[in-house]
C-alpha positions as CSV (number, residue, x, y, z in Angstrom):
1,M,21.8,-26.5,-50.3
2,L,18.3,-27.6,-51.8
3,P,16.2,-30.4,-50.1
4,S,15.9,-33.8,-51.5
5,S,12.5,-34.7,-53.3
6,R,11.6,-36.7,-50.4
7,G,11.9,-33.8,-48.3
8,E,10.0,-31.8,-50.4
9,M,7.0,-34.1,-50.3
10,K,7.2,-34.2,-46.4
11,Y,7.0,-30.5,-46.2
12,F,4.1,-30.3,-48.9
13,L,2.2,-33.0,-46.8
14,I,2.6,-31.2,-43.5
15,S,1.5,-27.8,-45.1
16,L,-1.5,-29.3,-46.4
17,A,-2.5,-30.8,-43.1
18,I,-1.9,-27.5,-41.4
19,L,-4.3,-25.9,-43.9
20,V,-7.1,-28.5,-43.6
21,L,-6.8,-28.2,-39.9
22,A,-7.2,-24.5,-40.0
23,E,-10.2,-24.5,-42.2
24,N,-12.0,-26.9,-39.9
25,V,-11.2,-24.7,-37.0
26,I,-12.4,-21.6,-38.6
27,G,-15.6,-23.1,-40.0
28,Q,-16.6,-24.3,-36.5
29,D,-15.7,-20.6,-35.2
30,A,-18.0,-19.3,-37.9
31,V,-20.9,-21.6,-37.0
32,T,-20.7,-21.2,-33.3
33,Q,-20.5,-17.2,-33.9
34,I,-23.9,-17.1,-35.7
35,D,-26.2,-14.3,-33.9
36,P,-28.9,-16.2,-31.7
37,Q,-31.7,-14.6,-33.4
38,V,-30.6,-15.6,-36.9
39,A,-29.8,-19.1,-35.4
40,L,-33.4,-19.7,-34.4
41,S,-34.6,-18.8,-37.9
42,I,-32.6,-21.8,-39.3
43,P,-34.1,-25.0,-39.4
44,D,-32.7,-28.0,-37.6
45,V,-30.3,-29.9,-39.7
46,P,-28.9,-33.4,-38.5
47,S,-25.4,-33.4,-37.7
48,T,-22.8,-36.3,-38.6
49,T,-19.2,-35.1,-38.1
50,G,-19.9,-31.6,-36.4
51,R,-19.9,-29.9,-39.8
52,V,-23.2,-28.8,-41.7
53,P,-23.9,-31.5,-44.4
54,H,-24.2,-30.6,-48.0
55,D,-26.6,-32.3,-50.4
56,A,-25.9,-32.7,-53.9
57,V,-28.6,-31.1,-56.0
58,D,-28.2,-31.5,-59.8
59,G,-24.6,-32.0,-59.2
60,I,-24.1,-28.7,-57.2
61,K,-23.5,-28.9,-53.5
62,T,-25.9,-26.8,-51.5
63,S,-26.6,-26.2,-48.0
64,P,-30.1,-27.4,-46.9
65,V,-30.5,-24.0,-45.4
66,L,-30.2,-22.4,-48.8
67,K,-32.6,-24.9,-50.6
68,I,-35.4,-23.2,-52.5
69,Q,-38.7,-25.0,-51.5
70,P,-41.3,-25.6,-54.3
71,P,-44.5,-23.5,-54.4
72,A,-47.4,-24.9,-52.2
73,S,-50.0,-26.9,-54.3
74,T,-53.5,-25.6,-54.4
75,Q,-54.7,-28.3,-52.1
76,E,-52.0,-27.3,-49.7
77,R,-53.1,-23.7,-49.8
78,R,-56.8,-24.6,-49.3
79,A,-56.0,-26.9,-46.4
80,K,-53.8,-24.0,-44.6
81,H,-56.8,-21.7,-45.5
82,D,-59.3,-24.0,-44.0
83,A,-57.2,-24.6,-40.8
84,T,-56.9,-20.7,-40.5
85,S,-60.6,-20.0,-41.0
86,T,-61.7,-22.7,-38.5
87,S,-59.2,-21.7,-35.9
88,D,-61.9,-20.1,-33.8
89,L,-62.8,-21.8,-30.6
90,E,-66.2,-22.4,-32.1
91,P,-65.9,-22.9,-35.8
92,L,-68.8,-22.4,-38.4
93,L,-70.7,-25.1,-39.8
94,N,-69.1,-26.0,-43.3
95,T,-70.6,-29.4,-44.1
96,F,-73.4,-30.7,-46.3
97,V,-75.6,-32.1,-43.2
98,P,-78.9,-31.6,-42.5
99,H,-79.6,-30.5,-38.7
100,P,-83.0,-31.0,-37.4
101,Y,-84.7,-28.3,-35.2
102,G,-87.7,-27.3,-33.2
103,M,-89.2,-23.9,-32.4
104,I,-92.0,-22.7,-30.3
105,G,-93.1,-19.0,-29.5
106,P,-95.8,-16.4,-29.6
107,S,-97.2,-14.8,-32.9
108,F,-98.7,-11.4,-33.0
109,M,-101.1,-11.2,-35.9
110,G,-103.1,-8.7,-38.0
111,G,-105.4,-9.4,-41.0
112,G,-108.6,-9.8,-38.9
113,Y,-107.0,-12.3,-36.7
114,A,-107.2,-12.4,-32.9
115,V,-104.0,-10.4,-31.8
116,L,-102.1,-13.2,-30.0
117,A,-101.6,-16.8,-31.0
118,Y,-98.8,-19.5,-30.2
119,R,-96.8,-21.0,-33.1
120,A,-94.9,-24.2,-33.3
121,E,-92.6,-25.0,-36.2
122,T,-90.1,-28.0,-37.0
123,G,-87.9,-28.6,-39.8
124,F,-84.1,-28.8,-40.8
125,H,-81.2,-26.6,-41.9
126,V,-78.4,-27.2,-44.0
127,E,-75.4,-24.9,-43.7
128,S,-72.4,-25.7,-46.0
129,R,-69.6,-23.7,-47.4
130,Q,-71.8,-22.8,-50.7
131,W,-75.3,-23.7,-49.9
132,V,-77.9,-22.7,-47.3
133,M,-81.1,-25.0,-47.4
134,K,-84.2,-25.0,-45.2
135,A,-87.4,-26.9,-44.9
136,S,-90.2,-26.5,-42.2
137,A,-93.8,-27.3,-41.3
138,A,-95.6,-24.8,-38.9
139,Y,-99.0,-24.7,-37.1
140,D,-100.5,-21.9,-35.3
141,N,-103.9,-21.5,-33.4
142,G,-104.8,-18.1,-35.0
143,H,-108.4,-17.6,-35.6
144,K,-110.5,-14.7,-37.3
145,V,-112.5,-12.0,-35.0
146,N,-113.0,-9.3,-37.7
147,D,-113.6,-11.1,-41.2
148,G,-117.1,-10.0,-42.0
149,D,-118.3,-13.6,-41.3
150,Q,-118.8,-13.7,-37.5
151,P,-119.4,-15.6,-35.3
152,N,-116.4,-17.7,-36.3
153,P,-114.8,-18.8,-33.1
154,K,-112.2,-21.4,-34.1
155,G,-109.3,-21.3,-36.5
156,H,-105.8,-22.5,-37.0
157,D,-103.1,-22.0,-39.7
158,R,-100.8,-24.6,-41.1
159,S,-98.0,-24.2,-43.5
160,L,-95.1,-25.7,-45.2
161,E,-92.1,-24.0,-46.8
162,S,-88.7,-25.0,-48.4
163,A,-85.9,-23.0,-50.1
164,I,-82.3,-23.4,-51.3
165,Y,-79.7,-20.4,-51.5
166,F,-76.5,-20.3,-53.0
167,R,-73.3,-18.4,-51.6
168,P,-71.5,-17.0,-54.8
169,P,-67.9,-17.6,-54.5
170,I,-66.9,-14.1,-55.5
171,A,-65.8,-11.1,-53.5
172,P,-67.2,-9.4,-51.6
173,L,-70.2,-11.8,-51.6
174,S,-68.1,-14.9,-50.7
175,G,-68.9,-16.4,-47.3
176,H,-71.4,-13.7,-46.1
177,W,-74.1,-13.4,-48.7
178,F,-76.6,-16.0,-50.1
179,I,-79.4,-15.6,-52.7
180,G,-82.0,-18.2,-54.0
181,G,-85.7,-18.9,-53.7
182,G,-88.3,-21.6,-52.8
183,F,-91.9,-22.4,-52.5
184,S,-94.2,-22.2,-49.5
185,W,-97.9,-23.4,-48.9
186,S,-100.4,-22.1,-46.2
187,Q,-104.1,-23.0,-45.2
188,L,-106.3,-21.1,-43.1
189,S,-109.1,-23.5,-41.4
190,T,-111.9,-21.5,-39.5
191,T,-115.5,-22.9,-38.2
192,N,-117.1,-21.3,-41.3
193,Y,-114.5,-21.6,-44.1
194,T,-111.1,-22.8,-45.4
195,K,-108.6,-20.8,-47.4
196,S,-105.2,-22.1,-49.0
197,G,-102.6,-20.8,-51.4
198,S,-99.3,-22.0,-52.7
199,R,-96.6,-19.1,-53.2
200,P,-93.2,-19.1,-55.0
201,L,-90.6,-17.0,-53.1
202,I,-87.5,-15.2,-54.0
203,G,-84.9,-13.8,-51.6
204,G,-81.4,-13.9,-49.8
205,G,-79.6,-12.9,-46.7
206,Y,-76.6,-12.0,-44.8
207,D,-74.4,-13.6,-42.2
208,L,-72.9,-10.9,-39.9
209,A,-69.8,-11.9,-37.6
210,L,-68.0,-9.2,-35.5
211,R,-64.7,-10.0,-33.8
212,A,-61.7,-8.2,-32.6
213,C,-59.1,-9.7,-34.9
214,A,-59.1,-12.4,-37.7
215,A,-57.9,-15.1,-35.5
216,C,-60.3,-14.0,-32.6
217,R,-63.4,-15.8,-31.4
218,R,-66.5,-14.2,-32.7
219,D,-67.9,-11.5,-30.2
220,F,-71.4,-11.2,-32.0
221,S,-73.2,-13.1,-34.9
222,M,-76.5,-12.9,-36.5
223,R,-78.2,-13.5,-39.7
224,I,-80.8,-11.4,-41.7
225,A,-82.8,-12.8,-44.3
226,V,-85.4,-11.3,-46.6
227,D,-87.8,-13.4,-48.7
228,W,-90.4,-12.0,-51.2
229,L,-93.6,-13.9,-51.1
230,T,-95.7,-13.9,-54.4
231,A,-99.4,-13.9,-54.6
232,G,-99.2,-17.2,-56.3
233,S,-102.4,-19.4,-56.3
234,D,-103.9,-17.2,-53.7
235,W,-106.9,-15.6,-55.9
236,E,-109.0,-15.0,-53.0
237,N,-106.8,-12.4,-51.2
238,G,-103.8,-12.1,-53.3
239,S,-101.6,-11.7,-50.1
240,H,-98.0,-10.8,-50.9
241,G,-94.9,-9.0,-49.6
242,P,-91.7,-9.2,-47.8
243,Q,-90.7,-11.7,-45.0
244,I,-87.7,-10.6,-42.8
245,T,-86.2,-13.0,-40.5
246,F,-83.6,-12.1,-37.8
247,S,-81.7,-15.2,-36.0
248,L,-79.4,-14.6,-33.0
249,P,-76.7,-16.0,-33.2
250,G,-76.2,-16.7,-36.8
251,L,-77.5,-19.9,-38.0
252,R,-74.1,-21.0,-39.3
253,E,-72.6,-21.2,-35.9
254,Q,-72.2,-24.6,-34.2
255,R,-74.8,-24.0,-31.4
256,H,-77.9,-25.6,-30.2
257,W,-80.0,-22.6,-29.0
258,F,-81.1,-19.6,-31.0
259,W,-83.5,-16.9,-31.1
260,Q,-85.5,-15.9,-34.1
261,Q,-87.7,-13.1,-34.9
262,R,-90.0,-13.2,-38.3
263,L,-91.6,-9.9,-39.4
264,G,-94.1,-10.3,-42.4
265,I,-95.5,-7.3,-44.2
266,Y,-98.3,-8.1,-46.6
267,R,-100.6,-6.4,-48.9
268,Y,-103.8,-8.1,-49.5
269,H,-107.4,-7.1,-50.8
270,D,-110.9,-8.1,-49.8
271,T,-111.8,-11.7,-50.2
272,V,-113.0,-12.5,-53.8
273,T,-116.4,-14.5,-53.2
274,D,-117.4,-15.3,-56.9
275,R,-115.0,-14.7,-59.7
276,T,-117.8,-15.4,-62.2
277,N,-119.2,-12.0,-61.0
278,V,-116.8,-9.6,-62.8
279,S,-118.1,-6.2,-61.3
280,L,-118.1,-7.7,-57.8
281,T,-114.7,-9.2,-58.2
282,Q,-113.2,-6.0,-59.4
283,E,-114.8,-4.0,-56.7
284,Q,-113.6,-6.6,-54.0
285,R,-109.8,-6.4,-55.6
286,S,-110.0,-2.6,-55.4
287,Q,-110.2,-2.6,-51.7
288,G,-106.6,-3.2,-50.6
289,H,-105.2,-3.4,-47.3
290,L,-101.6,-3.5,-45.7
291,D,-100.9,-5.6,-42.4
292,S,-98.2,-7.3,-40.5
293,F,-97.5,-10.3,-38.6
294,V,-94.8,-11.0,-36.1
295,D,-93.4,-14.2,-34.9
296,F,-91.0,-14.7,-32.2
297,G,-89.5,-18.0,-31.0
298,I,-86.6,-19.9,-29.4
299,I,-85.0,-22.6,-31.7
300,Y,-83.2,-25.8,-30.5
301,R,-81.3,-27.6,-33.1
302,F,-79.8,-31.0,-33.0
């Protein structure tokens, strides 16, 4: 005997309730049986009724776990790179801010000077992401002892120098190499005479940093810079040559104390005394010489 329509409806509702209950129980078991390591990789999702909520995206219900995140913007990637590059215990200088400094130390001199003198220097450095700048004023008490014009008991040198360098943002130069140029002026004053000259310079350098890993603190850093000083307006001696500077640690470090050594190797000729005398001038210019100067010093940078 077939059941009535009301009985059919009752059995249908009971069956539907059993199916819904079974689905909930199976779904909860599936969530609780996720491998612990996989569960750690799943982000936290707020829970409301004990089931993982679903958000409607373009009319399609999608789990937040499976959402495809949009690609990071250029600013976000740059911020992440900056955070990584400055993750060291002592990050590098990257701002366009001048840092005043002072330096003092001995100077070993050639070119007819007394061998030993003291030298003092002051100025400022700028160490930004793409620019390196410097400006300095220096004084030493060097005097001549072998210049063909003795006795000449007293003397000193004064100098001014400024330069600007650019860090090319292209591999492999980016972040380490810099190139540029500048201008220098120097004056020698002695008891018997005074000489001066202005010289353009061109050069560059390299910042070296050694570390055990990309995220480790730097174990060692230094800067080596080479500038070529031209003869410029120095018609009396025509001094020119390379000036090589070593700085420990590298000047891009956020430190106060540095050690610096500067080696200058210059070629020059006998002093021209009368440019109107052509034959004498040619003879004096034909007498070339090569000499070197070495400066050592301790830098304190503010």
